[in-house]
KEFIKE-786258 format. One record per residue (C-alpha): residue number from 1; x negated, y negated, z negated. Coordinates in Angstrom, 3 decimals. Layout:
! residues N
(node NUM, (X, Y, Z));
...
This chain:
! residues 504
(node 1, (-249.082, -54.003, -190.786));
(node 2, (-250.120, -51.987, -187.702));
(node 3, (-253.011, -50.540, -189.693));
(node 4, (-250.688, -49.505, -192.545));
(node 5, (-248.203, -47.901, -190.162));
(node 6, (-250.990, -46.071, -188.342));
(node 7, (-252.209, -44.658, -191.662));
(node 8, (-248.690, -43.520, -192.426));
(node 9, (-248.266, -41.979, -188.997));
(node 10, (-251.523, -40.092, -189.350));
(node 11, (-250.414, -38.712, -192.697));
(node 12, (-246.964, -37.583, -191.589));
(node 13, (-248.126, -34.568, -189.540));
(node 14, (-250.170, -33.346, -192.502));
(node 15, (-247.172, -33.689, -194.796));
(node 16, (-244.926, -31.971, -192.260));
(node 17, (-247.328, -29.063, -192.036));
(node 18, (-247.123, -28.499, -195.776));
(node 19, (-243.437, -29.139, -196.415));
(node 20, (-242.454, -25.614, -195.429));
(node 21, (-244.764, -24.194, -198.087));
(node 22, (-242.937, -25.971, -200.920));
(node 23, (-240.797, -23.766, -203.105));
(node 24, (-237.327, -24.969, -204.064));
(node 25, (-238.621, -25.773, -207.528));
(node 26, (-241.656, -27.768, -206.399));
(node 27, (-241.692, -31.447, -207.302));
(node 28, (-243.663, -33.409, -204.701));
(node 29, (-245.193, -36.432, -206.362));
(node 30, (-246.853, -39.330, -204.489));
(node 31, (-249.747, -40.467, -206.703));
(node 32, (-251.374, -43.852, -206.111));
(node 33, (-255.006, -42.828, -206.733));
(node 34, (-257.260, -39.845, -207.277));
(node 35, (-258.651, -39.204, -210.713));
(node 36, (-262.191, -38.967, -211.971));
(node 37, (-261.840, -36.254, -214.612));
(node 38, (-259.163, -34.120, -216.258));
(node 39, (-261.078, -34.104, -219.546));
(node 40, (-259.296, -36.342, -222.090));
(node 41, (-262.611, -36.948, -223.852));
(node 42, (-263.987, -38.715, -220.778));
(node 43, (-260.814, -40.176, -219.349));
(node 44, (-260.737, -43.950, -218.984));
(node 45, (-257.921, -44.634, -216.540));
(node 46, (-254.177, -44.187, -216.559));
(node 47, (-254.229, -41.985, -213.441));
(node 48, (-255.704, -39.086, -215.439));
(node 49, (-252.893, -39.427, -217.956));
(node 50, (-250.368, -39.456, -215.093));
(node 51, (-251.484, -35.898, -214.249));
(node 52, (-252.277, -34.679, -217.763));
(node 53, (-248.802, -35.668, -218.961));
(node 54, (-247.605, -32.590, -217.051));
(node 55, (-250.445, -30.327, -218.172));
(node 56, (-251.155, -31.141, -221.783));
(node 57, (-249.122, -31.658, -224.921));
(node 58, (-250.437, -33.868, -227.691));
(node 59, (-250.189, -33.658, -231.445));
(node 60, (-247.683, -36.517, -231.317));
(node 61, (-245.942, -38.398, -228.533));
(node 62, (-243.889, -41.549, -227.981));
(node 63, (-240.284, -41.800, -226.877));
(node 64, (-238.839, -44.376, -224.425));
(node 65, (-238.499, -46.851, -227.310));
(node 66, (-242.246, -46.427, -228.115));
(node 67, (-241.485, -44.647, -231.383));
(node 68, (-243.956, -41.974, -232.522));
(node 69, (-242.253, -38.556, -232.294));
(node 70, (-243.328, -34.934, -233.000));
(node 71, (-244.857, -32.692, -230.351));
(node 72, (-247.500, -30.112, -231.326));
(node 73, (-247.256, -31.478, -234.849));
(node 74, (-243.728, -31.379, -236.245));
(node 75, (-244.267, -33.586, -239.312));
(node 76, (-246.924, -35.743, -240.971));
(node 77, (-247.506, -37.817, -244.088));
(node 78, (-250.047, -40.307, -245.399));
(node 79, (-251.733, -40.006, -248.769));
(node 80, (-250.874, -42.689, -251.313));
(node 81, (-254.171, -44.523, -250.666));
(node 82, (-253.687, -44.068, -246.873));
(node 83, (-257.138, -42.484, -246.611));
(node 84, (-255.785, -39.127, -245.437));
(node 85, (-253.190, -38.066, -242.870));
(node 86, (-251.755, -34.552, -243.138));
(node 87, (-250.271, -32.932, -240.016));
(node 88, (-248.016, -29.870, -239.975));
(node 89, (-248.370, -27.897, -236.741));
(node 90, (-245.653, -26.254, -234.698));
(node 91, (-245.544, -22.506, -235.235));
(node 92, (-246.066, -20.052, -232.368));
(node 93, (-247.737, -22.392, -229.862));
(node 94, (-250.170, -20.806, -227.400));
(node 95, (-252.701, -22.398, -225.099));
(node 96, (-252.471, -21.507, -221.433));
(node 97, (-255.263, -18.932, -221.864));
(node 98, (-253.383, -17.186, -224.691));
(node 99, (-255.391, -18.641, -227.589));
(node 100, (-253.343, -19.761, -230.592));
(node 101, (-252.904, -23.403, -231.475));
(node 102, (-253.863, -23.519, -235.141));
(node 103, (-255.581, -25.837, -237.582));
(node 104, (-259.037, -24.585, -236.562));
(node 105, (-258.327, -25.438, -232.920));
(node 106, (-257.149, -28.914, -233.872));
(node 107, (-260.267, -29.455, -235.950));
(node 108, (-262.499, -28.337, -233.057));
(node 109, (-260.777, -30.756, -230.689));
(node 110, (-260.912, -33.739, -233.030));
(node 111, (-264.533, -33.028, -233.895));
(node 112, (-265.418, -33.013, -230.184));
(node 113, (-263.565, -36.241, -229.536));
(node 114, (-265.287, -38.036, -232.402));
(node 115, (-268.817, -36.668, -232.009));
(node 116, (-269.597, -35.473, -228.461));
(node 117, (-272.127, -37.853, -226.847));
(node 118, (-270.006, -38.097, -223.688));
(node 119, (-266.693, -38.737, -225.487));
(node 120, (-264.921, -42.050, -224.881));
(node 121, (-262.886, -41.320, -228.003));
(node 122, (-265.778, -41.719, -230.444));
(node 123, (-265.235, -45.427, -230.959));
(node 124, (-261.492, -45.184, -231.582));
(node 125, (-261.957, -42.266, -234.006));
(node 126, (-264.871, -43.857, -235.851));
(node 127, (-262.882, -44.221, -239.122));
(node 128, (-262.379, -40.425, -239.243));
(node 129, (-264.877, -38.917, -241.682));
(node 130, (-263.651, -35.319, -241.795));
(node 131, (-261.034, -32.976, -240.353));
(node 132, (-259.961, -30.197, -242.705));
(node 133, (-258.024, -27.022, -241.877));
(node 134, (-255.922, -26.758, -245.044));
(node 135, (-254.269, -23.565, -243.827));
(node 136, (-253.419, -22.036, -240.459));
(node 137, (-250.809, -24.683, -239.618));
(node 138, (-251.895, -27.674, -241.724));
(node 139, (-254.583, -30.214, -240.835));
(node 140, (-255.821, -33.074, -243.013));
(node 141, (-257.655, -35.988, -241.411));
(node 142, (-259.755, -38.013, -243.851));
(node 143, (-260.660, -41.654, -243.222));
(node 144, (-263.292, -44.106, -244.415));
(node 145, (-260.660, -46.854, -244.595));
(node 146, (-256.910, -47.136, -243.935));
(node 147, (-256.382, -46.903, -240.184));
(node 148, (-252.846, -47.579, -238.945));
(node 149, (-253.610, -46.980, -235.215));
(node 150, (-254.377, -43.297, -235.854));
(node 151, (-250.802, -42.124, -235.213));
(node 152, (-250.709, -43.848, -231.821));
(node 153, (-254.101, -42.325, -230.936));
(node 154, (-252.784, -38.843, -231.722));
(node 155, (-249.958, -39.611, -229.273));
(node 156, (-252.586, -40.280, -226.617));
(node 157, (-255.826, -38.743, -225.380));
(node 158, (-257.256, -38.152, -228.871));
(node 159, (-254.236, -36.009, -229.665));
(node 160, (-254.529, -33.873, -226.526));
(node 161, (-255.388, -30.347, -227.609));
(node 162, (-257.527, -28.038, -225.441));
(node 163, (-258.139, -24.328, -225.955));
(node 164, (-261.145, -23.630, -228.218));
(node 165, (-262.241, -21.039, -225.659));
(node 166, (-262.807, -23.688, -223.003));
(node 167, (-264.409, -26.011, -225.554));
(node 168, (-266.956, -23.282, -226.272));
(node 169, (-267.982, -23.426, -222.599));
(node 170, (-269.235, -26.988, -222.922));
(node 171, (-268.666, -30.176, -220.966));
(node 172, (-268.794, -28.612, -217.485));
(node 173, (-266.273, -25.905, -218.342));
(node 174, (-263.862, -28.474, -219.718));
(node 175, (-264.278, -30.653, -216.623));
(node 176, (-263.580, -27.720, -214.311));
(node 177, (-260.308, -26.748, -215.983));
(node 178, (-259.349, -28.182, -219.380));
(node 179, (-256.902, -25.549, -220.632));
(node 180, (-254.062, -27.158, -222.590));
(node 181, (-250.977, -26.207, -224.574));
(node 182, (-248.606, -27.887, -222.129));
(node 183, (-245.940, -26.928, -219.595));
(node 184, (-248.086, -26.661, -216.418));
(node 185, (-251.486, -25.211, -215.564));
(node 186, (-253.944, -26.328, -212.911));
(node 187, (-253.558, -24.227, -209.736));
(node 188, (-255.629, -26.186, -207.211));
(node 189, (-257.384, -29.481, -206.787));
(node 190, (-258.803, -30.976, -203.590));
(node 191, (-260.442, -34.355, -204.159));
(node 192, (-258.720, -37.297, -202.479));
(node 193, (-255.958, -35.002, -201.228));
(node 194, (-253.869, -33.137, -203.810));
(node 195, (-253.591, -31.601, -207.266));
(node 196, (-251.214, -28.663, -207.645));
(node 197, (-249.858, -27.472, -210.988));
(node 198, (-247.837, -24.337, -211.698));
(node 199, (-245.423, -23.637, -214.553));
(node 200, (-246.830, -21.940, -217.660));
(node 201, (-244.258, -19.331, -218.739));
(node 202, (-245.716, -19.118, -222.258));
(node 203, (-245.064, -22.786, -223.006));
(node 204, (-243.502, -23.280, -226.440));
(node 205, (-240.663, -25.364, -224.949));
(node 206, (-240.300, -23.319, -221.745));
(node 207, (-236.511, -23.470, -221.852));
(node 208, (-236.639, -27.203, -221.127));
(node 209, (-238.810, -26.746, -217.999));
(node 210, (-237.057, -25.860, -214.749));
(node 211, (-239.671, -26.871, -212.164));
(node 212, (-241.890, -24.145, -210.716));
(node 213, (-244.681, -26.374, -209.431));
(node 214, (-245.771, -29.995, -209.236));
(node 215, (-247.708, -31.072, -206.170));
(node 216, (-249.464, -34.414, -206.677));
(node 217, (-250.340, -35.893, -203.276));
(node 218, (-253.041, -38.583, -203.413));
(node 219, (-251.753, -41.573, -201.405));
(node 220, (-253.398, -44.894, -202.375));
(node 221, (-251.493, -46.844, -199.706));
(node 222, (-248.056, -47.788, -201.049));
(node 223, (-246.679, -47.940, -197.506));
(node 224, (-247.753, -44.352, -196.869));
(node 225, (-246.041, -43.248, -200.072));
(node 226, (-242.868, -45.072, -199.067));
(node 227, (-242.833, -43.569, -195.560));
(node 228, (-243.206, -40.060, -196.967));
(node 229, (-240.480, -40.649, -199.561));
(node 230, (-238.054, -41.905, -196.937));
(node 231, (-238.897, -38.964, -194.678));
(node 232, (-238.056, -36.496, -197.464));
(node 233, (-241.629, -35.286, -197.881));
(node 234, (-241.945, -36.644, -201.421));
(node 235, (-239.530, -36.469, -204.346));
(node 236, (-241.117, -39.137, -206.556));
(node 237, (-243.342, -42.087, -205.682));
(node 238, (-245.517, -43.408, -208.486));
(node 239, (-246.099, -47.173, -208.806));
(node 240, (-243.680, -48.130, -206.079));
(node 241, (-244.711, -51.556, -204.777));
(node 242, (-242.392, -54.339, -205.904));
(node 243, (-241.983, -55.389, -202.269));
(node 244, (-240.747, -51.870, -201.422));
(node 245, (-237.980, -51.831, -204.026));
(node 246, (-235.273, -53.223, -201.682));
(node 247, (-236.114, -50.640, -198.992));
(node 248, (-235.730, -47.755, -201.432));
(node 249, (-232.545, -49.192, -202.915));
(node 250, (-231.064, -49.362, -199.409));
(node 251, (-232.274, -45.903, -198.386));
(node 252, (-229.834, -43.056, -198.055));
(node 253, (-230.497, -40.362, -200.644));
(node 254, (-232.963, -42.545, -202.581));
(node 255, (-232.926, -44.570, -205.769));
(node 256, (-235.207, -46.767, -207.850));
(node 257, (-235.990, -46.260, -211.537));
(node 258, (-237.743, -49.006, -213.461));
(node 259, (-238.977, -49.961, -216.910));
(node 260, (-240.714, -52.967, -218.433));
(node 261, (-244.313, -51.977, -218.998));
(node 262, (-246.764, -52.176, -221.842));
(node 263, (-249.415, -51.920, -219.107));
(node 264, (-251.213, -54.909, -217.655));
(node 265, (-253.801, -56.097, -215.136));
(node 266, (-256.824, -58.114, -216.178));
(node 267, (-260.121, -59.456, -214.908));
(node 268, (-263.269, -58.318, -216.709));
(node 269, (-266.386, -60.520, -216.423));
(node 270, (-269.908, -59.173, -216.760));
(node 271, (-271.503, -61.338, -219.448));
(node 272, (-274.428, -59.302, -220.772));
(node 273, (-274.589, -55.931, -219.004));
(node 274, (-277.652, -55.750, -216.790));
(node 275, (-278.983, -58.012, -213.993));
(node 276, (-275.529, -58.603, -212.479));
(node 277, (-274.651, -60.687, -215.554));
(node 278, (-277.338, -63.216, -214.672));
(node 279, (-274.988, -65.563, -212.851));
(node 280, (-272.941, -68.635, -213.816));
(node 281, (-269.941, -66.667, -215.069));
(node 282, (-272.112, -64.748, -217.487));
(node 283, (-273.985, -67.776, -218.755));
(node 284, (-271.356, -70.494, -219.199));
(node 285, (-267.873, -70.072, -220.657));
(node 286, (-266.792, -73.338, -219.016));
(node 287, (-266.980, -71.664, -215.612));
(node 288, (-264.790, -68.794, -216.801));
(node 289, (-262.375, -71.326, -218.252));
(node 290, (-262.333, -73.203, -214.955));
(node 291, (-261.436, -70.038, -213.061));
(node 292, (-258.584, -69.397, -215.485));
(node 293, (-257.324, -72.944, -214.975));
(node 294, (-257.460, -72.573, -211.190));
(node 295, (-255.025, -69.640, -211.213));
(node 296, (-251.249, -69.801, -211.123));
(node 297, (-250.159, -66.497, -212.605));
(node 298, (-246.497, -67.181, -211.895));
(node 299, (-247.478, -67.876, -208.289));
(node 300, (-249.347, -64.562, -208.051));
(node 301, (-246.267, -62.804, -209.389));
(node 302, (-243.989, -64.520, -206.867));
(node 303, (-246.226, -64.042, -203.811));
(node 304, (-247.319, -60.450, -204.421));
(node 305, (-244.543, -58.972, -206.568));
(node 306, (-241.483, -61.024, -205.548));
(node 307, (-241.205, -62.287, -209.124));
(node 308, (-240.597, -58.796, -210.540));
(node 309, (-243.644, -58.655, -212.863));
(node 310, (-244.365, -60.592, -216.093));
(node 311, (-247.081, -63.286, -215.847));
(node 312, (-249.151, -63.282, -219.023));
(node 313, (-252.438, -64.376, -220.591));
(node 314, (-252.434, -61.876, -223.477));
(node 315, (-252.741, -58.122, -223.948));
(node 316, (-249.281, -57.891, -225.554));
(node 317, (-246.014, -58.343, -223.664));
(node 318, (-244.413, -61.778, -224.113));
(node 319, (-241.749, -61.685, -226.788));
(node 320, (-243.136, -58.583, -228.516));
(node 321, (-244.052, -58.873, -232.189));
(node 322, (-247.813, -58.937, -231.578));
(node 323, (-247.641, -61.531, -228.780));
(node 324, (-248.961, -64.840, -230.113));
(node 325, (-246.766, -67.921, -229.436));
(node 326, (-249.764, -70.129, -230.259));
(node 327, (-251.222, -69.113, -226.881));
(node 328, (-248.406, -69.567, -224.362));
(node 329, (-249.006, -69.018, -220.665));
(node 330, (-250.883, -72.135, -219.515));
(node 331, (-249.895, -73.967, -216.328));
(node 332, (-252.301, -74.257, -213.428));
(node 333, (-254.677, -77.199, -213.829));
(node 334, (-256.829, -77.860, -210.756));
(node 335, (-258.153, -81.263, -211.903));
(node 336, (-259.149, -79.730, -215.242));
(node 337, (-260.887, -76.837, -213.486));
(node 338, (-262.878, -79.187, -211.245));
(node 339, (-263.851, -81.317, -214.231));
(node 340, (-265.173, -78.281, -216.105));
(node 341, (-267.227, -77.173, -213.101));
(node 342, (-268.669, -80.664, -212.775));
(node 343, (-269.548, -80.714, -216.482));
(node 344, (-271.250, -77.331, -216.089));
(node 345, (-273.242, -78.647, -213.139));
(node 346, (-271.958, -75.889, -210.829));
(node 347, (-269.275, -77.414, -208.574));
(node 348, (-269.170, -74.391, -206.252));
(node 349, (-269.892, -71.228, -208.254));
(node 350, (-270.004, -67.943, -206.400));
(node 351, (-268.359, -64.808, -207.707));
(node 352, (-268.004, -61.273, -206.364));
(node 353, (-264.674, -59.824, -207.470));
(node 354, (-264.222, -56.046, -207.279));
(node 355, (-260.703, -54.854, -206.391));
(node 356, (-259.292, -51.406, -205.691));
(node 357, (-258.679, -50.893, -201.977));
(node 358, (-254.903, -50.595, -202.188));
(node 359, (-252.817, -53.119, -200.221));
(node 360, (-251.298, -54.582, -203.388));
(node 361, (-254.581, -54.977, -205.289));
(node 362, (-256.266, -56.447, -202.231));
(node 363, (-253.417, -58.936, -201.877));
(node 364, (-253.786, -59.980, -205.515));
(node 365, (-257.512, -60.425, -204.894));
(node 366, (-256.854, -62.525, -201.813));
(node 367, (-254.422, -64.776, -203.693));
(node 368, (-256.988, -65.245, -206.490));
(node 369, (-259.630, -65.980, -203.860));
(node 370, (-257.431, -68.623, -202.236));
(node 371, (-256.337, -70.291, -205.487));
(node 372, (-259.875, -70.399, -206.898));
(node 373, (-261.199, -71.894, -203.652));
(node 374, (-259.016, -74.974, -204.238));
(node 375, (-261.021, -75.636, -207.401));
(node 376, (-264.365, -75.126, -205.642));
(node 377, (-265.065, -71.417, -206.257));
(node 378, (-266.493, -69.152, -203.581));
(node 379, (-264.995, -65.748, -204.344));
(node 380, (-266.090, -62.708, -202.330));
(node 381, (-263.944, -59.599, -202.551));
(node 382, (-265.609, -56.202, -202.955));
(node 383, (-263.165, -53.358, -202.329));
(node 384, (-263.543, -49.680, -203.146));
(node 385, (-261.913, -46.593, -204.609));
(node 386, (-260.718, -46.886, -208.211));
(node 387, (-263.134, -44.243, -209.519));
(node 388, (-266.087, -45.782, -207.658));
(node 389, (-265.445, -49.283, -208.983));
(node 390, (-264.916, -48.007, -212.537));
(node 391, (-268.212, -46.103, -212.417));
(node 392, (-269.979, -49.233, -211.154));
(node 393, (-268.464, -51.342, -213.934));
(node 394, (-269.557, -48.803, -216.552));
(node 395, (-273.118, -49.176, -215.241));
(node 396, (-272.890, -52.979, -215.312));
(node 397, (-273.010, -53.187, -211.523));
(node 398, (-270.345, -55.848, -211.150));
(node 399, (-269.783, -59.571, -211.675));
(node 400, (-266.011, -59.470, -212.108));
(node 401, (-263.539, -56.657, -211.602));
(node 402, (-259.779, -56.229, -211.646));
(node 403, (-258.717, -53.446, -213.959));
(node 404, (-255.441, -51.814, -214.911));
(node 405, (-254.532, -50.738, -218.442));
(node 406, (-251.464, -48.575, -218.933));
(node 407, (-250.913, -50.098, -222.373));
(node 408, (-250.495, -48.708, -225.865));
(node 409, (-247.656, -49.010, -228.361));
(node 410, (-250.133, -50.067, -231.062));
(node 411, (-251.958, -53.399, -230.468));
(node 412, (-255.309, -51.920, -231.432));
(node 413, (-255.131, -49.723, -228.340));
(node 414, (-254.798, -52.775, -226.106));
(node 415, (-257.824, -54.601, -227.483));
(node 416, (-260.376, -52.387, -229.233));
(node 417, (-261.140, -50.144, -226.254));
(node 418, (-261.978, -53.237, -224.187));
(node 419, (-263.574, -55.557, -226.726));
(node 420, (-265.297, -53.778, -229.597));
(node 421, (-269.067, -53.647, -229.545));
(node 422, (-269.968, -50.532, -227.537));
(node 423, (-266.355, -49.645, -226.705));
(node 424, (-265.908, -47.394, -223.622));
(node 425, (-264.239, -50.075, -221.485));
(node 426, (-266.332, -52.970, -222.779));
(node 427, (-268.143, -53.238, -219.471));
(node 428, (-268.890, -56.913, -220.188));
(node 429, (-271.757, -56.109, -222.554));
(node 430, (-270.513, -58.762, -224.992));
(node 431, (-270.697, -57.861, -228.694));
(node 432, (-268.963, -60.147, -231.189));
(node 433, (-269.158, -58.940, -234.823));
(node 434, (-266.501, -61.466, -235.879));
(node 435, (-264.097, -59.995, -233.334));
(node 436, (-264.854, -56.477, -234.566));
(node 437, (-264.139, -57.647, -238.119));
(node 438, (-260.750, -59.040, -237.074));
(node 439, (-259.889, -55.777, -235.322));
(node 440, (-260.964, -53.834, -238.418));
(node 441, (-258.669, -55.982, -240.542));
(node 442, (-255.765, -55.375, -238.165));
(node 443, (-256.274, -51.622, -238.274));
(node 444, (-256.560, -51.507, -242.072));
(node 445, (-253.783, -53.925, -243.034));
(node 446, (-251.143, -52.183, -245.187));
(node 447, (-248.190, -54.078, -243.743));
(node 448, (-246.983, -55.481, -240.443));
(node 449, (-247.459, -59.122, -241.430));
(node 450, (-251.121, -58.504, -242.240));
(node 451, (-251.651, -56.681, -238.963));
(node 452, (-250.042, -59.468, -236.936));
(node 453, (-252.221, -62.104, -238.603));
(node 454, (-255.402, -60.104, -237.977));
(node 455, (-254.691, -59.406, -234.306));
(node 456, (-253.825, -63.044, -233.725));
(node 457, (-257.208, -63.948, -235.194));
(node 458, (-258.783, -61.473, -232.782));
(node 459, (-256.872, -63.150, -229.954));
(node 460, (-258.272, -66.547, -230.949));
(node 461, (-261.791, -65.133, -230.752));
(node 462, (-261.620, -63.324, -227.416));
(node 463, (-259.739, -66.172, -225.733));
(node 464, (-262.468, -68.543, -226.899));
(node 465, (-265.138, -66.321, -225.341));
(node 466, (-263.028, -65.376, -222.290));
(node 467, (-264.827, -62.209, -221.282));
(node 468, (-261.395, -61.031, -220.098));
(node 469, (-258.627, -62.761, -218.204));
(node 470, (-255.215, -61.036, -218.348));
(node 471, (-253.047, -61.762, -215.319));
(node 472, (-249.677, -60.046, -215.764));
(node 473, (-247.794, -57.161, -217.311));
(node 474, (-246.245, -54.714, -214.893));
(node 475, (-242.773, -53.562, -214.311));
(node 476, (-243.001, -49.860, -213.554));
(node 477, (-241.085, -48.869, -210.413));
(node 478, (-240.547, -45.315, -209.240));
(node 479, (-238.953, -44.345, -205.954));
(node 480, (-236.969, -41.116, -206.297));
(node 481, (-235.040, -38.749, -204.135));
(node 482, (-231.512, -38.339, -205.438));
(node 483, (-232.343, -34.644, -205.766));
(node 484, (-234.404, -35.519, -208.855));
(node 485, (-232.389, -35.229, -212.056));
(node 486, (-233.295, -35.823, -215.684));
(node 487, (-235.813, -38.595, -214.973));
(node 488, (-236.335, -41.095, -217.821));
(node 489, (-238.391, -44.221, -217.066));
(node 490, (-240.782, -45.128, -219.872));
(node 491, (-242.803, -48.245, -220.763));
(node 492, (-246.076, -46.260, -220.630));
(node 493, (-245.501, -45.413, -216.944));
(node 494, (-245.944, -41.661, -217.456));
(node 495, (-243.621, -38.996, -216.068));
(node 496, (-242.899, -36.103, -218.431));
(node 497, (-241.759, -32.934, -216.627));
(node 498, (-239.724, -31.590, -219.546));
(node 499, (-236.077, -32.044, -218.584));
(node 500, (-236.801, -32.792, -214.921));
(node 501, (-235.021, -30.735, -212.295));
(node 502, (-234.341, -30.710, -208.544));
(node 503, (-230.939, -30.257, -206.982));
(node 504, (-230.918, -28.047, -203.855));
C-alpha cells in the first residue's frame, strides 16, 4: 500500500501543474493503459478502441442494448440470397482533413482491412469477395457465403473509416495520425503519459458535441486514478477497480456508473507457437485440465473483486442466448486436479504466467498462483506493460498469459478472433479445422437457432482442447465527477463523447 500511495503522491504534482491549462470544456479522462497503435487495421486491444471511440465514427454502431444502429451508414439491406449487403451512406460527411466520405472512400478502407498484409481484420473479413461503389453514397459488399457477423464487424474496427488521403500515405502515415470522420482529432500524444484530442468543428453531428478537448491521462495504477479523481484532477476514471467503488460512492462530488459487460478475462496457453510451447502445458491437455480444476473462479471474484464480477468458463455471458447450459461453471476439484497430474506423470508442472503490471491483474495472478500451488503447480508470474506482453504473445514468447477481451455483441467476435487457424489473437498456434468448420456454420446459419447450435458445437471443441481458460466477465465501473453530464454506461465499456458535457 505504501508503494501505491507513493506512486500517487509522485503523480499529484504533475497533475497539479497541468490542471491550470485545462479549458472549461476539457474532459480529463484517467485511462488504465497506454495503447500500441491508433490504426484500426492493427488494433488488437480494447484500449485503442477506448481512445478511437472519441476520434472515429464507424459505418454502424451499437446502442446500450447492443442493437446495431446507423452511424456513417444510415440504412442497409441484405440481398435475398444474403450474399450481398448494401449500405446507404450519410450525406455531407467530411473527414477531419476535409476529404468527403463517399462510396469510394468506404471501398478503399474495406479493401485495406481485408487485404493489407499487416491488417488484423483480414481473417474476419475473409468472406468478403468484393466491395462495389454503386454510386457516390451507396456501397455493396459481396460475400462468398452468408455471413451474419458482418453487421457487428462494421460496428467495430472494420467499420472505422479513415480518410483516403492518409491511406494513400501507407502504413506509417496511418500509424502517425489516422484521420477519421469522428468528433475529435488527435492534437498530441506522449507515450506512457497522455493523449490529447481536440473537437473537430466540421463533424457531421457537431451540434451534439459540447466538449472542447479530451485529455486521456495514462495511469495504469487504479489507486493513482482514484486519488486523482478524488482530488478533482480527473473527471472520469476508466475501469474503476471494484474495491474502489465504495470510496467513490462515498466521495463528495463523485458518483459511480456501471454496466454488466460483454468483456471477459481469459488465460491463453501456448500450445504450438515456437519453442516456448515445448513444455507440459503445450503437450498434454490433462495438465491444462488440472489447472482449470485447481481454480475457484467464484473465489477469485470474491477475493479480488468483492463479488462484483461474473465468474464464467465461457466466452458468452451466463444467461445470454449463446451461453451454453451444457457447460455450467464447474466447482473447484483439487483431488481431481492432483489425479490428472499423477496420470500425466507430472505431479509438479511449472508454468510462467504473464500478467499486466496493474495492481488488480497482479492480484488475480497471485490468487491463481496460490490456488494452483495447492494442486501441485509451480506458477511463476511474469509482469509487464500490456503492449509489451501482447507483442511477446504474438511472437509466441509466452507459456500462458492473461488477456482481456472487451467483448462483441455477436458470438463470432468472441471466438473467431481467438480460435480460428491464423486468427490475429490465436497466439496459441493451435489450428483445428473442425473448430473452424463449426464457426463457419455459425456465421452462415440463416436463423438464430442454427447459429446457437453451431456455436455450441464450437464450444464443445475448444473446451475439449482447452487452449483457452475463461475466468470471468467484467462489470464495467466508471468513477465520475458530478460535473459530468450525459454519460451512458454501455456493455462494451466504451465512452462515446457525443452528448457528454461538463457543468462549471
